[in-house]
Steps between C-alpha positions, in 0.01 A plus 500: 500500500638398838351584837636467852286529810586464864364627826354411832127574534536478880725807489304670220792509260531395138745565218406434138734537202402461134762483228387514139706362213568854371667595830209685664497450877209563737550479876220519757582504867214475746525556871168508681277733299790684336587397144803639323541444126817544299570453130829465323677367197786251481689342216276226351793262556410519872172324421684223317745463790228475764300262278808277480529504881128418525534208258800360688328536839181341369687203353691448826181518707306234308370265765637716780302587808247775437414765762178327606698190601803675644451673837637856501754650731346790699507817293519322166279591209394317188672618184306446177657552159292470186611495138268562206675446170253491212234242584717328763456578868720371781510562871749432776420549871734446792571622852730801499767325710545234229705745298793464741523125435441508123732710279246504213233649728754745642585630150132525409399692813808723488423593141150615589622683809755693290226591251269623775772709658610649166144578381418668832816708511615305806176552696408130495756303699519140612 
């Protein structure tokens, strides 16, 4: 299972995406008190592809600056991606703007954004 979460509590927004190994996708988009939930199904190969992007990004970020040490640009949000594969759990957190400087992060975030858009029928946009 892979999860992606981003949002800015100051603006009351949050997007959460869960991708299961069988291709099930759950998307929750929160804005203020309104929560919209979408479910979908993708080819299980999508999970393997995003997991590969996660692994690459995590390996590249070893020893890199974490969000707590790296001051954000105004409007940025923290992106947190978690992977649970059997008994192993991994997490990667970074400021959203980091994706533009790191191709591995860009591929990871773009993969989740495509999933969210597809599962919501295009309602969820980034």
